[in-house]
MIDOSE-1310 file (N, C-alpha, C; in nm, 2 decimals, decimal comma, always signed):
residues 184
mkrt	+3,43/+1,84/+14,99/+3,40/+1,98/+14,96/+3,42/+2,01/+14,81; +3,52/+1,94/+14,75/+3,54/+1,96/+14,61/+3,43/+1,91/+14,53; +3,37/+1,79/+14,58/+3,25/+1,74/+14,51/+3,13/+1,83/+14,51; +3,11/+1,89/+14,63/+3,00/+1,98/+14,64/+3,02/+2,10/+14,56
lfav	+3,14/+2,16/+14,55/+3,16/+2,28/+14,47/+3,15/+2,24/+14,32; +3,20/+2,13/+14,28/+3,18/+2,08/+14,15/+3,03/+2,06/+14,11; +2,96/+2,00/+14,20/+2,81/+1,98/+14,18/+2,74/+2,12/+14,17; +2,77/+2,21/+14,25/+2,71/+2,35/+14,24/+2,74/+2,41/+14,11
milt	+2,87/+2,40/+14,07/+2,91/+2,46/+13,94/+2,84/+2,39/+13,82; +2,82/+2,26/+13,82/+2,75/+2,19/+13,72/+2,60/+2,23/+13,71; +2,54/+2,23/+13,83/+2,40/+2,27/+13,84/+2,38/+2,42/+13,79; +2,47/+2,50/+13,83/+2,46/+2,64/+13,78/+2,47/+2,65/+13,63
ficg	+2,57/+2,57/+13,57/+2,58/+2,57/+13,43/+2,46/+2,52/+13,36; +2,40/+2,41/+13,41/+2,28/+2,35/+13,35/+2,17/+2,45/+13,36; +2,15/+2,51/+13,48/+2,04/+2,61/+13,49/+2,06/+2,73/+13,40; +2,19/+2,77/+13,38/+2,21/+2,88/+13,29/+2,19/+2,84/+13,15
mama	+2,22/+2,72/+13,11/+2,19/+2,67/+12,98/+2,04/+2,66/+12,95; +1,97/+2,62/+13,05/+1,82/+2,60/+13,04/+1,76/+2,74/+13,02; +1,81/+2,84/+13,09/+1,76/+2,98/+13,08/+1,79/+3,03/+12,94; +1,91/+3,00/+12,89/+1,95/+3,06/+12,76/+1,90/+2,98/+12,65
gggv	+1,85/+2,86/+12,67/+1,80/+2,77/+12,57/+1,91/+2,70/+12,50; +2,02/+2,68/+12,56/+2,14/+2,62/+12,50/+2,14/+2,47/+12,50; +2,06/+2,41/+12,42/+2,06/+2,26/+12,41/+1,96/+2,20/+12,50; +1,92/+2,26/+12,61/+1,82/+2,20/+12,70/+1,69/+2,27/+12,68
apkk	+1,58/+2,20/+12,66/+1,46/+2,26/+12,64/+1,41/+2,33/+12,76; +1,40/+2,47/+12,77/+1,37/+2,53/+12,89/+1,22/+2,52/+12,92; +1,20/+2,48/+13,05/+1,06/+2,48/+13,10/+1,05/+2,60/+13,19; +0,94/+2,67/+13,18/+0,93/+2,79/+13,25/+0,94/+2,76/+13,40
hncp	+1,04/+2,83/+13,47/+1,06/+2,83/+13,61/+1,12/+2,69/+13,66; +1,15/+2,60/+13,58/+1,20/+2,47/+13,63/+1,35/+2,49/+13,64; +1,41/+2,44/+13,74/+1,55/+2,45/+13,77/+1,60/+2,31/+13,82; +1,71/+2,26/+13,77/+1,76/+2,13/+13,81/+1,82/+2,13/+13,95
haka	+1,82/+2,24/+14,02/+1,89/+2,24/+14,15/+1,81/+2,14/+14,25; +1,89/+2,07/+14,33/+1,83/+1,97/+14,42/+1,73/+2,04/+14,51; +1,62/+1,98/+14,54/+1,52/+2,02/+14,63/+1,45/+2,15/+14,59; +1,47/+2,20/+14,47/+1,40/+2,32/+14,43/+1,30/+2,30/+14,32
kkca	+1,19/+2,36/+14,33/+1,09/+2,35/+14,22/+1,10/+2,47/+14,13; +1,14/+2,58/+14,17/+1,16/+2,70/+14,09/+1,29/+2,76/+14,12; +1,35/+2,82/+14,01/+1,47/+2,90/+14,03/+1,44/+3,02/+14,13; +1,32/+3,07/+14,12/+1,28/+3,19/+14,20/+1,29/+3,15/+14,35
glcp	+1,28/+3,02/+14,38/+1,29/+2,98/+14,52/+1,43/+2,97/+14,57; +1,53/+3,01/+14,49/+1,67/+2,99/+14,52/+1,73/+3,12/+14,56; +1,66/+3,21/+14,62/+1,71/+3,34/+14,66/+1,84/+3,32/+14,75; +1,96/+3,36/+14,71/+2,08/+3,34/+14,79/+2,07/+3,41/+14,92
ekmk	+1,99/+3,51/+14,94/+1,98/+3,58/+15,06/+1,91/+3,50/+15,17; +1,83/+3,40/+15,13/+1,76/+3,32/+15,22/+1,82/+3,18/+15,25; +1,95/+3,16/+15,20/+2,02/+3,04/+15,22/+2,06/+3,02/+15,36; +2,06/+2,90/+15,41/+2,10/+2,87/+15,55/+2,25/+2,90/+15,56
gvet	+2,29/+2,97/+15,67/+2,43/+3,00/+15,69/+2,47/+3,13/+15,62; +2,38/+3,21/+15,56/+2,41/+3,33/+15,50/+2,35/+3,45/+15,57; +2,44/+3,54/+15,61/+2,39/+3,67/+15,67/+2,38/+3,77/+15,56; +2,27/+3,85/+15,57/+2,25/+3,95/+15,46/+2,23/+4,08/+15,53
vnkn	+2,30/+4,18/+15,47/+2,29/+4,32/+15,51/+2,24/+4,40/+15,39; +2,14/+4,48/+15,41/+2,08/+4,56/+15,30/+2,11/+4,70/+15,33; +2,17/+4,78/+15,24/+2,20/+4,92/+15,27/+2,16/+5,01/+15,15; +2,08/+5,11/+15,18/+2,04/+5,21/+15,07/+2,16/+5,29/+15,04
tgng	+2,18/+5,32/+14,91/+2,28/+5,41/+14,86/+2,22/+5,52/+14,78; +2,30/+5,61/+14,74/+2,24/+5,73/+14,66/+2,17/+5,69/+14,53; +2,21/+5,58/+14,48/+2,15/+5,54/+14,35/+2,08/+5,40/+14,35; +2,05/+5,35/+14,47/+1,98/+5,22/+14,48/+2,01/+5,15/+14,61
veit	+2,05/+5,03/+14,60/+2,08/+4,95/+14,72/+2,20/+4,86/+14,70; +2,27/+4,83/+14,81/+2,37/+4,73/+14,81/+2,33/+4,62/+14,91; +2,34/+4,50/+14,86/+2,31/+4,38/+14,94/+2,43/+4,30/+14,96; +2,48/+4,29/+15,08/+2,60/+4,21/+15,11/+2,56/+4,08/+15,18
mtak	+2,60/+3,97/+15,11/+2,57/+3,84/+15,17/+2,70/+3,77/+15,21; +2,71/+3,73/+15,33/+2,84/+3,67/+15,38/+2,81/+3,53/+15,45; +2,91/+3,45/+15,44/+2,90/+3,32/+15,51/+3,04/+3,29/+15,58; +3,04/+3,19/+15,67/+3,16/+3,17/+15,74/+3,24/+3,05/+15,69
deet	+3,18/+2,96/+15,62/+3,26/+2,84/+15,57/+3,27/+2,85/+15,41; +3,38/+2,80/+15,36/+3,41/+2,81/+15,22/+3,30/+2,75/+15,13; +3,24/+2,64/+15,17/+3,14/+2,57/+15,09/+3,02/+2,67/+15,08; +2,97/+2,73/+15,18/+2,86/+2,82/+15,18/+2,89/+2,94/+15,10
iakv	+3,01/+2,99/+15,11/+3,06/+3,11/+15,04/+3,05/+3,08/+14,89; +3,10/+2,97/+14,85/+3,10/+2,93/+14,71/+2,96/+2,91/+14,66; +2,87/+2,85/+14,74/+2,73/+2,83/+14,70/+2,66/+2,96/+14,68; +2,68/+3,06/+14,78/+2,61/+3,18/+14,77/+2,66/+3,27/+14,65
qema	+2,79/+3,26/+14,62/+2,84/+3,33/+14,50/+2,78/+3,27/+14,37; +2,77/+3,14/+14,36/+2,71/+3,08/+14,24/+2,56/+3,11/+14,23; +2,49/+3,10/+14,34/+2,35/+3,12/+14,34/+2,32/+3,27/+14,31; +2,40/+3,36/+14,36/+2,38/+3,50/+14,33/+2,39/+3,53/+14,18
lvhy	+2,49/+3,47/+14,11/+2,50/+3,48/+13,97/+2,37/+3,43/+13,90; +2,33/+3,32/+13,94/+2,21/+3,26/+13,87/+2,09/+3,34/+13,90; +2,07/+3,38/+14,03/+1,95/+3,45/+14,08/+1,94/+3,59/+14,01; +2,05/+3,66/+14,01/+2,04/+3,80/+13,96/+2,07/+3,82/+13,81
nakd	+2,10/+3,70/+13,74/+2,13/+3,71/+13,60/+2,01/+3,73/+13,51; +1,89/+3,69/+13,55/+1,77/+3,70/+13,47/+1,65/+3,72/+13,56; +1,56/+3,81/+13,51/+1,44/+3,84/+13,60/+1,36/+3,72/+13,63; +1,36/+3,61/+13,54/+1,28/+3,49/+13,57/+1,33/+3,42/+13,69
tmek	+1,46/+3,44/+13,73/+1,51/+3,37/+13,85/+1,49/+3,44/+13,98; +1,44/+3,56/+13,97/+1,42/+3,64/+14,09/+1,28/+3,62/+14,16; +1,28/+3,64/+14,29/+1,15/+3,65/+14,36/+1,06/+3,75/+14,29; +0,93/+3,74/+14,31/+0,84/+3,84/+14,24/+0,86/+3,98/+14,29
ncpg	+0,90/+4,00/+14,42/+0,92/+4,13/+14,48/+1,06/+4,17/+14,49; +1,15/+4,10/+14,42/+1,29/+4,13/+14,43/+1,32/+4,27/+14,37; +1,40/+4,35/+14,43/+1,43/+4,48/+14,38/+1,50/+4,48/+14,24; +1,56/+4,37/+14,21/+1,62/+4,36/+14,07/+1,51/+4,36/+13,96
rveg	+1,39/+4,33/+14,00/+1,28/+4,33/+13,90/+1,22/+4,46/+13,86; +1,27/+4,57/+13,93/+1,22/+4,70/+13,90/+1,26/+4,73/+13,76; +1,17/+4,78/+13,68/+1,19/+4,81/+13,54/+1,31/+4,91/+13,53; +1,41/+4,87/+13,45/+1,53/+4,95/+13,42/+1,64/+4,94/+13,53
aeit	+1,62/+4,86/+13,63/+1,72/+4,85/+13,73/+1,85/+4,78/+13,67; +1,96/+4,82/+13,71/+2,09/+4,76/+13,67/+2,15/+4,69/+13,79; +2,20/+4,57/+13,76/+2,25/+4,48/+13,87/+2,39/+4,45/+13,85; +2,47/+4,46/+13,95/+2,61/+4,42/+13,95/+2,64/+4,33/+14,06
vtnt	+2,69/+4,21/+14,03/+2,73/+4,11/+14,13/+2,88/+4,10/+14,14; +2,93/+4,12/+14,26/+3,07/+4,11/+14,28/+3,10/+4,01/+14,39; +3,19/+3,91/+14,36/+3,23/+3,82/+14,46/+3,33/+3,88/+14,56; +3,31/+3,85/+14,69/+3,41/+3,90/+14,79/+3,47/+3,78/+14,86
gtgv	+3,56/+3,80/+14,95/+3,63/+3,69/+15,02/+3,53/+3,61/+15,10; +3,43/+3,67/+15,15/+3,33/+3,60/+15,24/+3,19/+3,58/+15,19; +3,18/+3,62/+15,06/+3,04/+3,60/+15,00/+3,03/+3,68/+14,87; +2,93/+3,77/+14,87/+2,90/+3,84/+14,75/+2,84/+3,98/+14,78
lvai	+2,86/+4,08/+14,69/+2,80/+4,21/+14,71/+2,72/+4,23/+14,58; +2,59/+4,26/+14,60/+2,50/+4,29/+14,49/+2,46/+4,44/+14,49; +2,49/+4,51/+14,39/+2,45/+4,65/+14,38/+2,33/+4,66/+14,28; +2,22/+4,71/+14,32/+2,10/+4,73/+14,23/+2,08/+4,88/+14,22
tgtt	+2,10/+4,93/+14,10/+2,09/+5,08/+14,09/+1,99/+5,12/+13,99; +1,95/+5,25/+14,00/+1,85/+5,31/+13,91/+1,90/+5,44/+13,86; +1,84/+5,49/+13,75/+1,89/+5,61/+13,69/+1,80/+5,73/+13,72; +1,68/+5,71/+13,77/+1,59/+5,82/+13,81/+1,55/+5,82/+13,95
pemi	+1,52/+5,93/+14,01/+1,48/+5,92/+14,15/+1,36/+5,83/+14,18; +1,27/+5,82/+14,09/+1,15/+5,73/+14,10/+1,19/+5,59/+14,10; +1,29/+5,55/+14,01/+1,34/+5,42/+14,00/+1,41/+5,38/+14,13; +1,50/+5,47/+14,17/+1,58/+5,45/+14,29/+1,48/+5,42/+14,41
kkiq	+1,38/+5,50/+14,42/+1,28/+5,49/+14,53/+1,21/+5,35/+14,53; +1,18/+5,31/+14,41/+1,11/+5,18/+14,39/+1,21/+5,06/+14,43; +1,33/+5,07/+14,39/+1,43/+4,97/+14,42/+1,45/+4,96/+14,57; +1,46/+5,08/+14,64/+1,48/+5,08/+14,78/+1,36/+5,03/+14,86
easa	+1,24/+5,06/+14,81/+1,12/+5,01/+14,88/+1,11/+4,86/+14,86; +1,13/+4,81/+14,74/+1,13/+4,67/+14,71/+1,23/+4,59/+14,80; +1,35/+4,65/+14,81/+1,45/+4,59/+14,89/+1,42/+4,58/+15,03; +1,36/+4,69/+15,09/+1,32/+4,69/+15,23/+1,21/+4,59/+15,25
kehk	+1,12/+4,58/+15,16/+1,01/+4,48/+15,18/+1,06/+4,34/+15,17; +1,15/+4,31/+15,07/+1,21/+4,18/+15,05/+1,29/+4,14/+15,17; +1,37/+4,23/+15,22/+1,46/+4,19/+15,33/+1,38/+4,18/+15,46; +1,27/+4,25/+15,47/+1,19/+4,23/+15,59/+1,13/+4,09/+15,59
sasa	+1,08/+4,05/+15,47/+1,02/+3,92/+15,46/+1,13/+3,81/+15,47; +1,25/+3,84/+15,43/+1,36/+3,74/+15,44/+1,39/+3,72/+15,58; +1,40/+3,82/+15,66/+1,43/+3,81/+15,80/+1,32/+3,73/+15,87; +1,19/+3,75/+15,84/+1,08/+3,67/+15,90/+1,09/+3,53/+15,86
akgk	+1,13/+3,50/+15,73/+1,15/+3,36/+15,68/+1,26/+3,29/+15,76; +1,36/+3,36/+15,79/+1,47/+3,29/+15,87/+1,44/+3,29/+16,02; +1,33/+3,34/+16,06/+1,29/+3,33/+16,20/+1,34/+3,44/+16,28; +1,39/+3,54/+16,22/+1,45/+3,66/+16,29/+1,34/+3,76/+16,31
kapa	+1,34/+3,81/+16,43/+1,25/+3,92/+16,46/+1,31/+4,05/+16,42; +1,22/+4,14/+16,38/+1,27/+4,28/+16,36/+1,33/+4,33/+16,49; +1,44/+4,41/+16,48/+1,49/+4,46/+16,60/+1,39/+4,55/+16,68; +1,38/+4,52/+16,80/+1,29/+4,59/+16,89/+1,34/+4,74/+16,91
kkav	+1,25/+4,83/+16,91/+1,28/+4,97/+16,93/+1,32/+4,98/+17,08; +1,43/+5,05/+17,10/+1,48/+5,07/+17,24/+1,39/+5,17/+17,30; +1,36/+5,15/+17,43/+1,29/+5,25/+17,50/+1,38/+5,37/+17,53; +1,33/+5,48/+17,50/+1,40/+5,60/+17,52/+1,39/+5,64/+17,67
kkik	+1,50/+5,65/+17,74/+1,50/+5,69/+17,88/+1,48/+5,84/+17,88; +1,38/+5,88/+17,95/+1,35/+6,03/+17,96/+1,44/+6,09/+18,06; +1,51/+6,19/+18,02/+1,60/+6,26/+18,11/+1,52/+6,37/+18,18; +1,53/+6,37/+18,31/+1,46/+6,47/+18,39/+1,54/+6,60/+18,39
kyvc	+1,46/+6,71/+18,38/+1,52/+6,84/+18,38/+1,48/+6,91/+18,50; +1,56/+6,99/+18,56/+1,53/+7,07/+18,68/+1,56/+7,22/+18,65; +1,46/+7,30/+18,70/+1,47/+7,45/+18,67/+1,46/+7,52/+18,80; +1,51/+7,64/+18,80/+1,50/+7,73/+18,91/+1,36/+7,79/+18,90
pmnc	+1,29/+7,81/+19,01/+1,15/+7,87/+19,01/+1,16/+8,01/+18,96; +1,28/+8,08/+18,97/+1,30/+8,22/+18,92/+1,35/+8,22/+18,78; +1,36/+8,10/+18,72/+1,41/+8,09/+18,58/+1,56/+8,14/+18,57; +1,64/+8,12/+18,67/+1,78/+8,17/+18,67/+1,86/+8,06/+18,60
aksd	+1,83/+7,93/+18,62/+1,92/+7,83/+18,57/+1,84/+7,70/+18,54; +1,90/+7,61/+18,46/+1,85/+7,48/+18,43/+1,96/+7,38/+18,45; +1,91/+7,25/+18,49/+2,01/+7,15/+18,52/+1,95/+7,01/+18,49; +2,04/+6,91/+18,48/+1,99/+6,77/+18,46/+1,99/+6,70/+18,60
kpgk	+2,03/+6,78/+18,70/+2,04/+6,72/+18,84/+1,96/+6,81/+18,94; +1,90/+6,75/+19,04/+1,84/+6,83/+19,14/+1,95/+6,90/+19,22; +1,91/+7,01/+19,29/+2,01/+7,08/+19,37/+1,97/+7,22/+19,39; +2,06/+7,31/+19,42/+2,04/+7,45/+19,44/+2,07/+7,53/+19,32
cpkc	+2,00/+7,64/+19,29/+2,03/+7,73/+19,18/+2,16/+7,80/+19,21; +2,26/+7,80/+19,11/+2,39/+7,86/+19,14/+2,38/+8,01/+19,15; +2,27/+8,07/+19,10/+2,26/+8,22/+19,10/+2,19/+8,27/+19,22; +2,07/+8,21/+19,25/+1,98/+8,27/+19,36/+1,98/+8,18/+19,48
gmdl	+2,02/+8,05/+19,47/+2,03/+7,96/+19,59/+1,90/+7,89/+19,61; +1,79/+7,91/+19,53/+1,67/+7,84/+19,56/+1,68/+7,69/+19,51; +1,60/+7,60/+19,57/+1,60/+7,46/+19,53/+1,54/+7,45/+19,38; +1,61/+7,37/+19,30/+1,57/+7,35/+19,16/+1,45/+7,25/+19,17
vekk	+1,35/+7,27/+19,08/+1,23/+7,19/+19,08/+1,23/+7,11/+18,95; +1,17/+6,99/+18,95/+1,16/+6,91/+18,83/+1,07/+6,97/+18,73; +1,11/+6,99/+18,61/+1,03/+7,04/+18,50/+0,94/+6,93/+18,45; +0,81/+6,96/+18,44/+0,72/+6,86/+18,39/+0,67/+6,88/+18,25
């Protein structure tokens, strides 16, 4: 586990250096992470073993990514820093790419919390729409189906033919004694 954490830290450092131009000649969208062709393909929300919850807030969105094992937690925390640190590392529809959006990445005990905020109502709306679209496609990519809408059970109503009373159950009118009839 220590080797894996060390390797993730080294790869994150190298990727960060490449993006900053610090001694490594940056090639557009190339990232030294294993099995990756583009940094943009390293969306931490799409990592195996990571559960993502997207929540709209008054000034943008909060994206909470959690994992169950320490190795995945460390990996998602490192990848979130890389992914949200520069627009070049984000998916093309990522809410962090909205012009003027501010991003805060906070590590938690089980993963990471990303807050993407805007300063105008229009910007906030764009951030929330982009996030909804991105997370809908992320769920589809992980093979999850969108939650099915629950069928609403229609409650039958019963009324007195003389309009004396209403009830959820059949029976007799408490005022006139007539049989209640189902309201259609």
